[in-house]
C-alpha positions in Angstrom: 2.6 -104.3 24.8 6.3 -103.4 24.6 8.4 -102.9 27.7 12.1 -103.1 27.0 13.3 -100.8 24.2 16.7 -100.8 22.6 17.9 -97.3 21.5 20.7 -97.3 19.0 22.8 -94.1 19.3 23.0 -91.3 21.9 22.9 -88.3 19.7 20.2 -85.7 19.4 17.5 -88.2 18.5 18.8 -90.9 20.8 18.6 -88.7 23.9 15.0 -87.7 23.1 14.1 -91.3 22.4 15.4 -92.4 25.9 13.4 -89.6 27.5 10.2 -90.5 25.5 10.5 -94.1 26.6 10.7 -93.0 30.2 7.7 -90.7 29.7 5.7 -93.7 28.6 7.0 -96.0 31.4 9.1 -98.1 29.0 12.5 -99.4 29.9 15.2 -98.0 27.5 18.7 -99.3 27.0 20.8 -97.0 24.8 23.9 -98.3 22.9 26.5 -95.7 22.0 29.7 -96.7 20.2 31.6 -93.6 21.3 32.5 -92.6 24.8 30.1 -89.7 25.1 26.7 -88.3 24.1 25.9 -85.9 21.3 26.8 -87.9 18.2 28.2 -85.6 15.5 27.9 -82.6 17.9 30.7 -83.9 20.1 33.7 -82.2 18.6 37.0 -84.1 18.2 40.2 -83.1 16.6 40.2 -85.9 14.1 37.8 -88.5 12.5 39.9 -91.6 13.1 37.0 -93.4 14.8 35.1 -93.2 11.5 32.3 -91.1 13.0 31.1 -87.9 11.4 31.8 -84.9 13.6 31.3 -81.2 13.4 34.1 -78.9 12.3 35.5 -76.5 14.8 33.8 -73.3 13.6 30.3 -74.7 13.1 27.4 -72.6 14.2 23.8 -73.7 14.3 21.5 -72.7 11.4 18.3 -72.8 13.4 17.8 -70.4 16.3 17.6 -71.7 19.9 13.8 -71.1 20.4 13.0 -73.1 17.3 15.4 -75.9 18.0 15.0 -77.0 21.6 13.4 -80.0 23.2 9.7 -79.1 23.6 9.7 -79.2 27.4 13.3 -78.0 28.1 14.0 -74.4 26.9 17.5 -73.1 26.6 18.9 -70.9 29.3 17.9 -67.3 28.5 21.5 -66.1 28.2 22.4 -68.7 25.6 23.0 -67.0 22.2 20.3 -67.5 19.5 22.8 -69.3 17.2 25.3 -71.4 19.0 28.7 -72.9 18.3 29.0 -76.7 18.7 30.3 -76.3 22.2 27.3 -74.4 23.5 24.9 -76.8 21.7 26.6 -79.8 23.2 26.4 -78.2 26.6 22.6 -78.0 26.1 22.4 -81.7 25.3 24.4 -82.4 28.4 22.1 -80.3 30.5 19.1 -82.1 29.0 20.6 -85.5 29.7 21.4 -84.6 33.3 18.1 -82.8 34.0 16.1 -85.9 33.0 18.7 -88.4 34.4 19.3 -90.1 31.0 22.9 -91.0 31.3 22.4 -94.1 33.4 20.5 -95.7 30.6 23.4 -95.4 28.1 26.0 -98.1 27.5 29.0 -96.3 26.0 31.7 -97.9 23.8 29.1 -100.4 22.7 28.6 -101.3 19.1 25.3 -102.9 17.9 26.3 -105.9 15.7 22.9 -107.2 14.7 19.2 -106.6 15.2 17.2 -109.7 14.1 13.5 -110.6 14.4 12.9 -113.5 16.8 11.3 -116.6 15.4 8.0 -115.7 17.0 8.1 -112.1 15.8 4.7 -112.2 14.2 3.2 -112.8 17.6 5.5 -111.0 20.0 7.2 -108.3 17.8 10.4 -109.0 19.7 14.0 -108.6 18.5 17.3 -110.3 19.3 20.0 -107.6 19.7 23.7 -108.5 19.7 26.2 -105.9 20.9 29.9 -105.7 21.5 31.7 -103.8 24.3 35.5 -103.8 24.3 35.6 -107.2 22.5 33.0 -108.9 24.6 29.7 -109.8 22.9 26.3 -109.8 24.6 22.8 -110.9 23.4 19.5 -109.6 24.7 15.8 -109.6 23.8 14.0 -106.4 23.3 10.3 -105.7 22.8 11.1 -102.7 20.5 14.0 -101.0 18.8 14.6 -97.3 18.0 17.3 -96.7 15.4 18.8 -93.2 16.0 21.9 -93.3 13.8 20.9 -90.4 11.6 21.7 -89.2 8.1 25.4 -88.8 8.3 26.8 -92.4 8.5 29.0 -92.7 5.4 30.7 -90.0 3.4 29.6 -89.8 -0.2 32.7 -89.4 -2.3 31.6 -89.7 -6.0 35.1 -89.9 -7.6 33.8 -91.9 -10.5 31.8 -88.8 -11.6 35.0 -86.8 -12.1 37.1 -88.0 -15.0 40.8 -87.6 -14.4 40.5 -87.3 -10.6 42.9 -90.3 -10.1 45.6 -88.4 -12.0 45.3 -85.4 -9.7 48.4 -85.1 -7.5 47.1 -82.7 -4.9 45.3 -83.6 -1.7 41.7 -85.0 -1.9 39.4 -85.2 1.1 35.8 -85.3 2.1 34.3 -82.7 4.4 34.0 -85.4 7.1 37.8 -85.1 7.5 37.8 -81.3 7.7 38.2 -79.8 11.2 39.9 -76.4 10.9 41.7 -74.1 8.3 45.2 -74.9 9.7 47.3 -76.5 7.1 45.6 -74.8 4.1 47.6 -71.5 4.4 48.6 -70.1 1.0 47.0 -73.0 -1.0 44.6 -72.9 -3.9 41.6 -74.9 -2.7 38.7 -76.2 -4.8 35.5 -77.0 -2.8 33.0 -79.1 -4.7 29.4 -78.9 -3.6 27.4 -75.9 -2.4 25.3 -77.0 0.6 25.6 -75.5 4.1 28.9 -77.3 4.7 30.4 -76.3 1.4 29.5 -72.7 2.0 30.9 -72.7 5.5 34.2 -74.4 4.6 34.7 -72.1 1.6 34.2 -69.0 3.7 36.5 -70.2 6.5 39.3 -71.2 4.1 39.1 -67.9 2.3 40.7 -66.2 5.3 43.9 -68.3 5.1 44.1 -70.0 1.6 45.6 -68.1 -1.4 42.3 -68.7 -3.3 39.1 -70.7 -2.8 37.1 -71.9 -5.8 33.6 -73.0 -5.0 32.0 -75.4 -7.6 28.3 -75.9 -7.8 26.2 -77.7 -10.4 22.8 -76.3 -9.4 23.3 -73.0 -7.5 21.4 -72.0 -4.4 19.6 -69.3 -2.5 21.7 -67.9 0.3 19.8 -66.8 3.5 21.2 -64.9 6.5 20.7 -66.0 10.1 19.0 -62.7 10.9 16.0 -61.3 9.0 15.0 -57.7 8.6 15.1 -55.9 11.9 17.8 -58.3 13.2 15.4 -61.0 14.4 16.3 -64.7 14.0 15.3 -65.8 10.5 13.5 -69.0 11.6 11.4 -67.1 14.1 10.2 -64.7 11.5 9.3 -67.1 8.7 8.3 -70.3 10.5 4.8 -69.3 11.5 1.4 -70.9 11.1 -0.3 -68.0 9.3 2.5 -68.1 6.7 2.1 -71.9 6.4 -1.6 -71.3 5.8 -0.8 -68.7 3.1 1.6 -71.2 1.4 -1.3 -73.7 1.1 -3.7 -71.3 -0.5 -1.4 -69.2 -2.7 -0.5 -70.7 -6.1 3.0 -72.1 -6.3 4.1 -69.7 -9.1 3.1 -66.8 -6.8 5.1 -68.3 -3.9 8.1 -68.8 -6.1 7.9 -65.2 -7.3 7.7 -63.9 -3.8 10.6 -66.0 -2.7 12.8 -64.9 -5.6 12.0 -61.2 -4.8 12.8 -61.7 -1.2 16.0 -63.6 -1.7 17.3 -61.2 -4.3 16.5 -58.2 -2.0 19.9 -58.1 -0.3 22.0 -59.1 -3.4 21.2 -60.4 -6.9 22.1 -64.1 -6.9 22.7 -64.1 -10.6 25.4 -61.4 -10.4 27.2 -63.5 -7.8 27.1 -66.8 -9.8 24.7 -68.3 -7.2 21.4 -68.3 -9.1 19.7 -71.7 -9.4 20.1 -73.5 -12.7 16.9 -73.6 -14.8 15.0 -76.8 -14.2 16.7 -77.6 -10.9 14.8 -77.8 -7.6 15.2 -74.7 -5.5 17.4 -75.1 -2.5 18.6 -72.8 0.3 21.7 -72.6 2.5 22.3 -70.3 5.5 25.5 -68.3 5.3 26.1 -64.8 6.5 29.5 -64.3 4.8 29.6 -66.0 1.4 28.3 -63.0 -0.6 30.9 -60.8 1.0 33.7 -63.3 0.2 32.5 -63.4 -3.4 32.4 -59.6 -3.5 35.9 -59.4 -2.1 37.2 -62.1 -4.5 38.4 -64.5 -1.8 35.9 -67.0 -3.0 35.3 -67.5 -6.7 32.2 -69.3 -7.9 32.6 -72.0 -10.6 30.4 -74.3 -12.6 30.6 -78.1 -12.2 33.9 -79.8 -12.9 34.2 -81.5 -16.3 37.5 -83.2 -15.7 40.8 -83.1 -13.7 44.4 -83.2 -14.7 47.5 -83.6 -12.5 47.2 -80.1 -11.1 44.2 -78.3 -12.7 40.4 -78.6 -13.3 38.4 -78.0 -16.4 34.9 -76.7 -15.8 31.7 -77.1 -17.7 31.8 -73.5 -19.0 35.2 -74.2 -20.6 37.3 -72.3 -18.0 40.4 -73.9 -16.5 41.9 -73.3 -13.1 45.6 -74.2 -12.7 47.8 -75.1 -9.8 45.1 -76.5 -7.5 46.6 -77.9 -4.3 43.5 -79.3 -2.5 40.1 -80.6 -3.5 37.5 -80.9 -0.8 34.3 -82.8 -1.6 31.3 -81.5 0.4 29.0 -84.0 -1.4 27.0 -85.2 1.5 26.5 -88.6 3.1 24.8 -91.9 2.6 23.1 -93.8 5.4 22.9 -97.5 6.0 21.8 -99.9 8.7 24.4 -102.7 8.6 23.0 -104.3 11.8 19.6 -105.1 10.2 18.9 -108.2 8.2 17.7 -108.2 4.6 15.3 -107.3 3.2 14.6 -104.9 6.0 18.0 -103.3 5.7 17.5 -102.3 2.1 13.9 -101.3 2.6 14.8 -98.9 5.4 17.1 -97.0 3.1 14.1 -96.1 0.9 12.2 -93.4 2.6 9.2 -94.1 0.4 8.8 -97.4 2.4 8.9 -95.7 5.8 5.5 -94.7 7.0 5.6 -91.0 7.8 9.4 -91.4 7.7 9.4 -93.6 10.8 8.0 -97.1 10.5 9.1 -99.7 8.0 6.1 -100.7 5.9 6.9 -104.5 5.8 6.8 -105.3 9.5 3.7 -107.0 10.7 4.4 -105.7 14.1 5.3 -102.0 14.4 8.1 -102.4 17.0 11.0 -100.9 15.0 11.2 -97.1 14.5 13.7 -95.1 12.4 14.2 -91.8 14.3 15.9 -88.8 12.8 16.0 -89.9 9.1 14.2 -86.8 7.9 15.1 -83.6 6.0 13.0 -80.8 7.4 12.8 -77.1 6.5 13.3 -76.4 10.1 14.7 -78.0 13.3 15.7 -81.6 13.0 15.9 -81.9 16.8 12.2 -80.9 17.2 11.2 -83.3 14.5 13.0 -86.2 15.9 11.6 -85.6 19.4 8.0 -85.7 18.0 8.8 -88.8 16.1 10.1 -90.5 19.3 7.0 -89.4 21.2 4.8 -91.0 18.5 6.9 -94.2 18.2 6.8 -94.9 21.9 3.1 -94.6 22.0 2.8 -96.9 19.1 5.0 -99.4 20.9 2.6 -99.3 23.9 -0.5 -99.8 21.7 -1.8 -96.3 22.5 -1.5 -95.2 18.8 -2.3 -97.3 15.8 -0.8 -97.4 12.3 -2.3 -99.1 9.2 -1.5 -102.8 8.7 1.7 -103.6 6.9 -0.1 -105.1 3.9 -1.8 -101.8 3.2 1.4 -99.8 3.7 3.5 -102.0 1.5 0.8 -101.9 -1.3 0.7 -98.1 -1.2 4.5 -97.7 -1.1 5.0 -100.3 -3.9 2.4 -98.6 -6.1 4.0 -95.2 -5.5 7.5 -96.6 -6.4 6.1 -98.0 -9.7 4.5 -94.7 -10.6 7.9 -93.0 -10.0 9.7 -95.5 -12.1 7.3 -95.0 -15.0 7.7 -91.2 -14.7 4.0 -90.6 -13.7 5.0 -89.3 -10.3 7.9 -87.3 -9.0 10.1 -88.8 -6.3 9.9 -86.3 -3.5 11.4 -88.6 -0.9 14.7 -86.8 -1.0 13.2 -83.3 -0.9 13.1 -81.3 2.3 9.7 -81.5 4.0 7.7 -78.4 5.1 8.3 -78.1 8.8 4.9 -77.2 10.2 3.0 -79.5 7.9 5.1 -82.5 9.0 5.1 -81.6 12.7 1.3 -81.2 12.7 0.9 -84.5 10.9 2.9 -86.4 13.5 1.3 -84.4 16.3 -2.2 -85.3 15.0 -1.2 -89.0 15.3 -0.4 -88.5 18.9 -3.2 -86.1 19.8 -1.0 -83.2 20.5 -1.6 -80.9 17.5 -2.7 -77.5 18.9 -6.4 -76.8 18.4 -6.5 -73.1 17.3 -10.3 -72.9 17.7 -10.1 -74.2 21.3 -7.3 -71.9 22.1 -9.0 -68.8 20.7 -12.1 -69.6 22.8 -10.2 -70.4 26.0 -7.0 -68.3 25.8 -7.1 -65.7 23.0 -3.6 -64.3 23.9 -2.0 -67.7 23.6 -3.9 -68.5 20.5 -2.7 -65.3 18.8 0.9 -66.1 19.6 0.5 -69.7 18.4 -1.0 -68.7 15.0 0.8 -65.5 14.3 4.0 -66.0 16.3 6.9 -68.5 15.7 5.9 -72.1 15.6 8.2 -73.1 18.5 8.3 -76.7 19.7 6.5 -75.8 22.9 3.2 -75.7 20.9 3.2 -79.5 20.8 3.2 -79.6 24.6 0.0 -77.5 25.1 -2.5 -80.3 25.0 -2.9 -84.1 24.7 -0.5 -86.8 25.9 2.7 -85.4 27.3 1.2 -82.0 28.0 3.6 -79.8 29.8 2.4 -77.2 32.3 5.2 -74.8 31.4 4.4 -74.7 27.7 2.1 -71.7 27.8 4.7 -69.6 29.7 7.5 -70.8 27.4 5.5 -69.6 24.4 4.6 -66.2 25.9 8.2 -65.5 27.0 10.0 -66.9 23.9 10.8 -63.3 22.6 12.3 -62.5 26.0 14.8 -65.3 25.8 15.5 -64.3 22.2 16.4 -60.7 23.0 18.1 -61.4 26.4 21.5 -62.4 25.0 21.5 -59.4 22.7 20.8 -56.7 25.3 24.2 -56.6 26.9 24.3 -52.8 26.4 21.1 -51.2 27.3 20.3 -47.8 25.8 17.3 -46.5 27.8 16.3 -43.7 25.4 15.7 -46.2 22.5 13.6 -48.7 24.5 10.2 -47.4 23.6 10.8 -46.9 19.9 12.5 -50.3 19.7 9.6 -52.0 21.4 7.0 -50.3 19.2 9.0 -51.2 16.1 9.2 -54.8 17.2 5.5 -55.2 17.8 4.7 -53.5 14.5 7.1 -55.9 12.6 5.8 -58.9 14.5 2.0 -58.3 14.4 1.4 -55.7 11.7 1.9 -58.0 8.7 0.0 -60.9 10.2 -3.1 -58.8 11.0 -3.1 -57.3 7.5 -2.5 -60.6 5.7 -5.0 -62.6 7.7 -7.7 -60.0 7.1 -6.9 -60.0 3.3 -7.0 -63.8 3.2 -10.3 -64.0 5.0 -11.8 -61.4 2.7 -10.4 -63.0 -0.5 -11.4 -66.5 0.5 -15.0 -65.6 0.8 -15.2 -63.4 -2.3 -15.2 -63.9 -6.1 -11.6 -62.5 -6.1 -10.3 -65.8 -4.9 -11.8 -67.5 -8.0 -10.3 -64.9 -10.2 -6.9 -65.4 -8.4 -7.1 -69.1 -9.2 -7.7 -68.3 -12.9 -4.8 -65.9 -12.9 -2.7 -68.7 -11.3 -3.6 -71.1 -14.1 -2.7 -68.6 -16.7 0.6 -67.8 -15.1 1.5 -71.5 -14.9 0.7 -71.9 -18.6 3.0 -69.2 -19.7 5.8 -69.9 -17.2 
């Protein structure tokens, strides 16, 4: 059984990994190369240390109740969506509350992580670190790699002919901190993800013109849904996840398109997704308005550059460009691991449930936080860490490496032959993944049990937001405060909004809120139960097949 655990990185996933080790009576030692916790959420004015940091204006995309550690809710007066400073304060509060800081060695770089000669028997690792020029070597029973997705900027200059002739400024979004220095300039932003949208909007207030280039297009969602409630809390619910599993994909896509085009027609704004491309979504409250006002101009992908201009795929040319900002994402790597483990860990297809490398005969190394979820990454990494620490202790089992490698290799071959699609880079459905990991631990909520024992709680778990507290209701790591946290989650959501109380509107607002929250779930659940037990469901399946054949 593992005892000593090395945790690499003290960011969001590193902090939860330390705590999960302590919860399982393991002995964590965390190595953090910077001088503070928080990883990319620790804002700095520059990126000279080579680490990826948030830009000054960043605001979270997931609301606080959906993106908290499962046994540590935010303070009720925290805003639903926070700037980086508020979010970092929460991480600091979490670390102090559970006394995690004493387990972290700051300004320490991990140089190498190697299997010991007797690894097949012990599962132990030799870990070499360096602190202010001094090297140290130690033996650990297990290792948790918490370095995340954002290690190395992806700057695909070779894909843009003529870029080396361009005489203006070229930078990656990793280097961007604030709009100062861009006043009066014509800026081309390449890439339309969350970062590309944010930077384009912010620069539109100071730059002479912002051009936003996208190859695929995207859906643009707002942080608040109808009625002003946080988007994630309205749409991340178990009953909706259930509907997604029973409704045909073509119907789901049609519903999504109708919903996303409700506020503005994406095609009119140059944002519609290119035919044949995978649907994607960003969260941005201002981009449509900037396009409407002309401060941001949407463009197709760049065909080539000249010294001061860009030619786009649609044949248009934009002259006198001063700055090109690439928001083209990041690549990740594990330079401290030895081959072939290093290369294998970069292929998600060879990570069992996105956590355990398939080729290790002893499951004593876990990759925490290397996931793309349609929801809170923080919550996902915490659940991964809870599972990993129990695997280290021998309380949870995973299939033997021979079986995992055979399955992953077969899948890779099918992908190479074009028989199967590679979905390893796609975003994973949040509830589906969380339930999968929770089932491995024994913490997946049992709806039948809850409906029999606590109907009020069961109702909120199934029809309400799928907040992280749900995974603390039962099983290992059960938290006594989970029930109350779930039943009071809307109080904490509305608290920071009600800074001006209007007594006369309280009743109508309350009734409207309950109707919006519970009306649709009751109606839809009833319809699903009726349809599933009637011939209509079979007819629906036939209609689905017909729609797929013509679409």
